[in-house]
C-alpha positions as CSV (number, residue, x, y, z in Angstrom):
1,M,90.2,83.7,122.2
2,R,91.8,85.8,119.3
3,P,95.2,84.2,117.8
4,S,98.3,86.7,118.5
5,A,100.3,88.6,116.6
6,A,104.1,88.2,115.6
7,A,106.1,91.3,117.3
8,L,108.7,91.5,114.8
9,V,110.7,94.9,114.2
10,L,112.7,96.4,111.7
11,E,115.5,94.6,112.9
12,D,114.2,90.8,113.3
13,L,113.9,91.0,110.0
14,S,116.0,89.7,107.1
15,I,116.6,89.0,102.8
16,G,114.7,85.6,102.7
17,Q,112.7,85.5,105.6
18,S,109.2,83.8,105.2
19,A,106.1,83.5,106.2
20,A,102.9,81.5,104.9
21,F,98.9,80.9,106.6
22,D,96.4,78.7,105.1
23,A,93.1,79.8,104.7
24,V,89.9,78.9,103.2
25,I,87.6,81.1,101.0
26,T,84.0,79.8,101.5
27,G,80.3,81.4,100.4
28,N,80.1,82.9,103.4
29,D,82.9,84.7,103.6
30,I,82.2,86.1,100.2
31,D,78.8,87.4,101.4
32,A,80.4,89.2,104.8
33,F,83.5,90.5,102.2
34,A,80.4,92.1,99.5
35,A,78.0,93.2,103.0
36,L,81.8,94.9,104.2
37,S,82.2,96.6,101.2
38,G,79.8,97.3,100.6
39,D,80.5,95.5,96.5
40,T,77.9,93.5,95.7
41,S,77.9,92.8,91.8
42,P,76.3,89.4,91.3
43,L,79.9,87.8,89.9
44,H,80.4,88.4,94.0
45,V,77.3,86.9,95.2
46,D,74.9,85.8,92.5
47,A,76.7,82.0,91.1
48,T,74.1,82.5,88.4
49,F,75.4,85.5,86.9
50,A,78.4,83.6,87.3
51,R,78.5,80.2,85.6
52,D,76.7,82.5,82.8
53,R,80.3,84.5,82.7
54,G,82.4,81.5,82.9
55,F,82.9,81.2,85.8
56,G,82.4,77.5,88.2
57,D,80.5,79.3,90.4
58,R,80.3,82.5,92.5
59,V,84.1,84.4,92.3
60,A,85.6,85.9,95.9
61,H,86.6,90.0,95.7
62,G,89.9,89.8,94.3
63,A,90.1,92.7,97.6
64,H,89.6,89.9,100.1
65,L,93.1,88.3,98.5
66,V,94.8,92.0,100.0
67,A,92.2,91.7,103.5
68,L,94.4,88.0,104.0
69,A,97.5,90.1,102.4
70,S,97.7,92.3,105.7
71,R,97.4,89.2,107.7
72,L,100.1,87.9,107.0
73,A,101.9,91.7,107.4
74,G,99.3,91.6,110.8
75,M,99.3,88.4,112.6
76,Y,102.5,86.7,111.2
77,L,105.3,88.5,108.9
78,P,105.8,91.0,111.1
79,G,102.8,91.0,113.2
80,R,102.0,93.5,116.0
81,N,104.1,96.6,115.1
82,A,102.9,96.4,111.0
83,L,102.1,99.5,109.2
84,L,100.9,98.5,105.8
85,L,102.1,101.7,103.8
86,A,101.5,100.3,100.2
87,V,100.0,97.4,98.0
88,N,101.0,96.4,94.8
89,A,99.0,93.6,93.6
90,S,98.2,91.7,90.5
91,F,95.2,88.5,89.9
92,A,96.2,85.0,88.4
93,A,93.2,83.7,88.8
94,P,89.1,83.9,90.0
95,V,89.0,82.1,93.3
96,L,85.7,80.2,94.2
97,P,84.0,79.6,97.3
98,G,85.7,76.2,98.4
99,T,89.4,77.3,97.6
100,R,91.8,76.5,99.9
101,V,94.8,79.3,99.6
102,T,98.3,79.5,100.8
103,V,98.5,83.5,101.7
104,S,103.0,83.6,101.8
105,G,105.3,86.3,101.7
106,V,109.6,86.9,101.5
107,V,111.6,89.6,102.5
108,E,113.0,91.6,99.7
109,Q,114.2,94.7,100.9
110,V,114.6,95.6,104.6
111,S,115.0,99.6,104.4
112,D,117.1,100.6,107.6
113,S,116.6,104.5,106.5
114,V,113.1,104.3,106.5
115,R,112.1,101.6,108.2
116,S,110.4,100.4,106.1
117,V,110.6,96.3,104.5
118,V,109.5,94.7,100.8
119,L,107.7,91.6,101.5
120,K,106.8,89.4,97.9
121,L,102.8,88.6,98.6
122,R,101.9,85.3,96.8
123,V,98.7,83.0,97.0
124,V,98.7,79.9,95.6
125,D,95.8,77.3,95.8
126,T,97.2,74.8,98.7
127,D,95.9,72.0,97.1
128,S,97.0,72.6,92.9
129,R,100.1,74.9,93.5
130,A,98.3,77.2,91.1
131,T,99.2,81.2,91.3
132,L,96.1,83.5,92.5
133,A,97.8,86.8,93.2
134,R,100.9,88.2,93.5
135,G,102.2,91.4,94.8
136,R,103.7,93.6,96.7
137,L,103.6,94.7,100.3
138,T,105.3,98.1,101.3
139,I,105.3,97.8,105.8
140,G,106.4,99.9,108.0
141,F,106.8,99.7,111.6
142,T,105.1,101.4,114.8
143,D,107.5,100.5,117.4
144,G,109.0,103.7,117.0
145,G,112.7,101.8,116.4
146,P,116.2,101.9,118.5
147,A,116.2,105.6,118.3
148,R,112.4,105.6,120.4
149,S,113.2,108.0,123.3
150,T,110.9,108.2,126.1
151,A,112.3,111.3,127.9
152,H,110.1,113.4,129.0
153,G,109.3,116.9,129.6
C-alpha cells in the first residue's frame, strides 16, 4: 500500500511552516538509482574505486538527494497538489550506504500572485546532524486555486 500524500493548497501554507522525514540510503538504493539514471560512474557502483579516491565507500548520487527533495514536496509539503518548478541544491558532504538522512523543508516565501512557495531545503545525517545538502525548492500548485472555474460551455 502506498503512503498517502498530504493535500495542502497554497492558502494552507505560511512562512516558517515545515515538514521532514527520515530515510536510509542503502547500497541497493544506490544501485537502483544508478540503473534508473544511467549514471553508473564507478564512484557510485564500485566500492574499491571510491575507497581509492578517499571515500569510505560508494557515494550516493547527488541527484538521489534531489529525488528525496522531490518526495518532500510531493508527499509532505505541500503534497499531492505540488508541482516542482525549480530546484537549487548544493552538496556539502558525500552520502555513503547505510547513512540515515533527515530531509526537511521550511516555507521561506509564499507568493499569492504566482501561486507558488519557496522551501528552504536541508538534508542532514540523522545521527551526526552534519549537513549533507542544502538548497531551495520552488513549488507551484495543481489544485487550480480559489479562482478555479467549474463552469462549462
